[in-house]
C-alpha positions in Angstrom: 59.1 8.1 -8.3 61.4 5.2 -7.6 64.0 4.6 -10.4 65.3 1.0 -10.2 68.3 1.5 -12.4 69.1 4.8 -10.8 69.2 3.2 -7.4 71.5 0.5 -8.6 73.8 2.8 -10.4 74.4 4.8 -7.1 75.9 1.7 -5.5 78.2 0.9 -8.4 81.7 2.3 -8.4 82.0 2.9 -12.2 82.5 6.2 -14.0 79.3 8.0 -14.9 80.3 8.0 -18.6 80.5 4.2 -18.7 77.0 3.9 -17.1 75.3 6.4 -19.4 76.9 5.1 -22.6 75.9 1.5 -22.0 72.6 -0.4 -21.7 70.8 -1.6 -18.6 68.9 -4.9 -18.6 66.9 -6.8 -16.2 65.4 -10.4 -16.6 62.5 -11.0 -14.3 61.9 -14.7 -13.6 62.7 -15.7 -17.2 59.3 -14.2 -18.2 60.1 -10.6 -18.9 63.2 -8.9 -20.2 63.4 -5.1 -19.9 66.3 -3.2 -21.6 67.2 0.5 -21.6 69.7 1.5 -24.3 68.5 -0.5 -27.2 69.4 0.9 -30.6 67.1 -1.0 -33.1 65.4 -4.2 -33.7 67.2 -6.8 -35.9 65.1 -9.9 -35.7 61.7 -10.7 -34.4 60.1 -14.2 -34.0 58.4 -16.2 -31.2 61.8 -18.0 -30.7 64.3 -15.3 -31.2 64.5 -11.5 -30.8 67.7 -9.6 -31.4 68.5 -5.8 -31.2 71.4 -3.4 -31.3 73.1 -1.9 -28.3 76.0 0.5 -28.3 79.0 -1.6 -29.4 77.1 -4.8 -30.0 74.0 -6.9 -30.3 71.8 -8.7 -27.8 70.1 -12.0 -28.9 67.3 -13.4 -26.8 66.2 -17.1 -27.3 63.0 -18.5 -25.9 59.5 -19.7 -26.5 56.3 -17.8 -27.3 58.1 -14.5 -27.0 56.3 -11.3 -27.9 57.6 -7.7 -28.2 55.5 -6.0 -25.5 57.1 -2.5 -25.8 59.5 -0.8 -28.2 60.5 2.8 -27.9 63.5 4.8 -29.2 65.5 3.7 -26.1 63.7 0.7 -24.4 62.5 -2.7 -25.2 60.3 -5.1 -23.2 60.0 -8.8 -24.2 57.5 -11.2 -22.7 57.4 -14.9 -22.9 59.6 -17.9 -21.9 63.2 -16.4 -21.9 65.7 -19.3 -22.2 68.9 -17.5 -23.1 70.3 -13.9 -23.4 73.6 -13.4 -25.2 75.6 -10.3 -25.8 77.9 -10.1 -28.9 
């Protein structure tokens, strides 16, 4: 099976430890945000969703957002994604 993040990582010249310990995120057309490496949901509303990552927090601002998927490692957010910030 094709692994999108696996293929991308092979082309990056960073240490494997740095890639494994961090999160991976992809924003598709401002309508879907997929993240691997999330560590827990902090806020959830149609206008803002925030969650923990190793060493920080991701805050997603938008409109009509829904939490489409949440597992122990991944999160998928659908809606109109206006801004994604890392703190």
